[in-house]
VONU-850346 format. One line per 4 residues: their letters; for each residue x, y, z of N, C-alpha, C, O, CB. Coordinates in steps of 0.2 Angstrom, whole numbers, always signed. Glycine has a CB too. Layout:
BEGIN
A> X,Y,Z,X,Y,Z,X,Y,Z,X,Y,Z,X,Y,Z ~ ...
***
This chain:
BEGIN
XXXX> -24,-16,+125,-24,-13,+118,-29,-7,+118,-35,-8,+119,-24,-18,+113 ~ -27,-2,+115,-31,+4,+114,-33,+4,+107,-29,+3,+102,-27,+10,+116 ~ -39,+6,+105,-42,+7,+98,-43,+15,+98,-46,+18,+102,-48,+3,+97 ~ -41,+17,+92,-43,+24,+90,-45,+25,+83,-41,+22,+79,-37,+29,+92
XXXX> -50,+28,+81,-52,+29,+75,-48,+34,+71,-46,+39,+74,-60,+31,+74 ~ -47,+33,+64,-44,+38,+60,-47,+38,+53,-51,+34,+51,-36,+36,+59 ~ -46,+44,+50,-49,+45,+43,-43,+45,+38,-38,+49,+40,-53,+51,+43 ~ -44,+42,+33,-38,+43,+28,-41,+43,+21,-47,+41,+19,-33,+37,+28
XXXX> -37,+45,+16,-39,+45,+9,-32,+45,+5,-27,+46,+8,-43,+52,+7 ~ -33,+43,-1,-27,+43,-6,-27,+48,-11,-32,+49,-14,-26,+36,-9 ~ -22,+52,-12,-22,+57,-17,-18,+54,-23,-17,+48,-23,-19,+64,-15 ~ -15,+57,-27,-11,+54,-33,-5,+50,-30,-4,+45,-33,-9,+60,-37
XXXX> -1,+53,-25,+5,+50,-23,+5,+47,-16,+9,+43,-14,+10,+55,-24 ~ +1,+50,-12,+1,+49,-4,-5,+46,-1,-11,+48,-4,+4,+55,-1 ~ -5,+43,+4,-10,+42,+9,-10,+47,+14,-5,+48,+17,-10,+34,+12 ~ -15,+51,+15,-16,+56,+20,-21,+54,+25,-26,+51,+24,-18,+63,+17
XXXX> -20,+57,+31,-25,+55,+36,-24,+59,+43,-19,+62,+44,-25,+48,+38 ~ -29,+58,+47,-28,+61,+54,-32,+56,+59,-36,+52,+57,-31,+68,+54 ~ -31,+57,+65,-34,+54,+70,-41,+58,+71,-41,+64,+72,-30,+54,+77 ~ -46,+54,+72,-53,+57,+72,-53,+62,+78,-57,+67,+78,-58,+52,+72
XXXX> -50,+60,+84,-50,+64,+90,-46,+71,+89,-47,+76,+93,-48,+61,+96 ~ -42,+71,+84,-37,+76,+83,-37,+78,+75,-32,+78,+72,-30,+75,+85 ~ -42,+81,+72,-43,+82,+65,-38,+87,+63,-37,+88,+57,-50,+83,+63 ~ -36,+92,+67,-31,+97,+65,-24,+95,+63,-21,+99,+61,-31,+102,+71
XXXX> -23,+89,+65,-16,+86,+64,-16,+81,+59,-17,+75,+61,-13,+84,+71 ~ -14,+82,+53,-14,+77,+48,-7,+75,+47,-2,+78,+49,-16,+80,+41 ~ -6,+69,+44,+0,+66,+42,-1,+62,+36,-6,+62,+33,+3,+61,+48 ~ +5,+60,+33,+5,+56,+27,+10,+51,+26,+14,+50,+30,+6,+61,+21
XXXX> +9,+46,+21,+14,+41,+20,+13,+39,+13,+8,+40,+9,+12,+35,+25 ~ +19,+36,+10,+19,+33,+3,+14,+27,+3,+12,+25,-3,+26,+31,+1 ~ +13,+23,+8,+8,+18,+8,+4,+18,+14,+5,+22,+19,+12,+11,+9 ~ -1,+14,+14,-6,+14,+20,-3,+12,+26,-4,+15,+32,-12,+10,+19
XXXX> +2,+7,+26,+6,+5,+32,+10,+11,+35,+11,+12,+41,+10,-1,+30 ~ +13,+15,+30,+17,+20,+32,+13,+26,+36,+15,+28,+41,+22,+23,+27 ~ +7,+27,+33,+3,+32,+36,+1,+29,+43,+1,+33,+47,-4,+32,+31 ~ -1,+23,+44,-3,+20,+50,+3,+21,+55,+2,+23,+61,-5,+13,+50
XXXX> +9,+20,+53,+15,+21,+57,+15,+28,+59,+17,+30,+65,+21,+18,+54 ~ +15,+33,+55,+15,+40,+56,+9,+42,+61,+10,+46,+65,+15,+44,+50 ~ +3,+39,+60,-2,+41,+64,-1,+39,+72,-2,+42,+76,-9,+38,+62 ~ +3,+33,+72,+4,+30,+79,+10,+35,+82,+9,+37,+88,+7,+23,+79
XXXX> +14,+37,+78,+20,+42,+81,+16,+49,+83,+18,+52,+88,+25,+43,+75 ~ +12,+51,+79,+8,+57,+80,+4,+56,+87,+4,+61,+91,+3,+59,+74 ~ +1,+51,+88,-3,+50,+94,+2,+50,+100,+1,+53,+105,-6,+43,+94 ~ +8,+47,+99,+13,+47,+105,+15,+54,+106,+16,+56,+112,+19,+43,+103
XXXX> +16,+58,+101,+18,+65,+102,+12,+69,+105,+14,+73,+110,+20,+68,+95 ~ +6,+68,+103,+1,+71,+106,+0,+69,+114,-1,+74,+118,-6,+70,+103 ~ +0,+63,+115,-1,+61,+122,+5,+63,+127,+4,+63,+133,-2,+53,+122 ~ +11,+64,+124,+17,+66,+128,+17,+73,+129,+22,+76,+131,+23,+63,+125
XXXX> +13,+77,+126,+12,+84,+126,+18,+87,+122,+20,+93,+124,+13,+87,+133 ~ +21,+84,+117,+26,+87,+113,+23,+92,+108,+27,+97,+106,+29,+81,+108 ~ +16,+92,+107,+13,+97,+103,+9,+101,+107,+4,+99,+110,+9,+93,+97 ~ +10,+108,+107,+6,+112,+111,-1,+114,+108,-2,+113,+102,+10,+119,+112
XXXX> -5,+116,+113,-12,+119,+111,-16,+114,+107,-19,+115,+102,-11,+125,+106 ~ -16,+108,+109,-20,+102,+106,-27,+104,+108,-29,+105,+113,-18,+95,+109 ~ -31,+104,+102,-38,+104,+103,-41,+97,+104,-39,+93,+100,-42,+108,+97 ~ -45,+96,+109,-48,+89,+110,-56,+89,+109,-59,+94,+110,-46,+87,+117
XXXX> -58,+84,+106,-65,+83,+105,-68,+78,+110,-65,+72,+111,-67,+80,+98 ~ -73,+80,+114,-76,+75,+119,-84,+76,+118,-86,+80,+114,-74,+77,+126 ~ -87,+71,+121,-94,+71,+121,-98,+74,+127,-96,+72,+133,-97,+64,+119 ~ -102,+78,+126,-106,+81,+132,-113,+78,+132,-116,+77,+128,-107,+89,+131
XXX> -114,+76,+139,-121,+72,+140,-125,+77,+143,-123,+80,+149,-120,+66,+144 ~ -131,+79,+141,-136,+84,+143,-142,+80,+145,-145,+77,+141,-137,+90,+139 ~ -144,+81,+151,-151,+78,+153,-157,+82,+151,-162,+80,+153,-151,+76,+161
***
């Protein structure tokens, strides 16, 4: 099982959020559960290269 962090918030009508590794790609849902389902679908699209020009965040270790 893989774990990935996400950020979300609620506006007047929707839950909005994004995967922390891919903050440029937001999604939404009418409920938090729908938002989570949409985030999972987004991750599948990102990992299958369905979305071009994905910006990725990684950590650089400097000695």
